[in-house]
N, C-alpha and C positions, 0 to 999 in steps of 0.2 A: 667056205669060210677062209680057206688058205689064200685064196685070191684077194679077198678083201684085206686080210693081214698083209699080204705083199704090197698092195696098192696104198695102204696106210703108211708102211715103212718107207716106201718110195716117196710119197708126198712129204713125209716128215724130213728125209734127206734132202729132197729139192728145196724146201724151205730153208734148212740150215746152210745149204750151199749158196742160195741166194742171199741170205742174210750175211754171210761171210764176205761175199763178193762185194756187196754195197757197202759194208763196214770198211773194207780195205780200200776201196774207192774214196770213200769220205774221208778217211784219215790221211791218205796220200794227196788228195786234193787240198786239204787244209795245211799240210806240211810243205808241199811244193807249188808255190804260187809264182808261176812263170809261164812262159810260152810253152804250149804243148802239155800243159798240166792234165787236160782231159785224157790225152793219148797215154801219158804216163799212168794215170789212174786206172784206165782200162787195161793197160799192160800188166800192172801190179795185181788189179782185181781178179783177172781171169784165172792165174793159177790158184788162187785162194779157195777156188772151188774144188 
């Protein structure tokens, strides 16, 4: 049962980290509309995890 509990916690954390990453990327893409905006979004989204 402990392994299942650990797997659920890991899955929840991975979901939250992915959500934070995508949210930061979306916001940065909407705020910075210029050349290399995708690179800027990826650069800002990665540390958000």
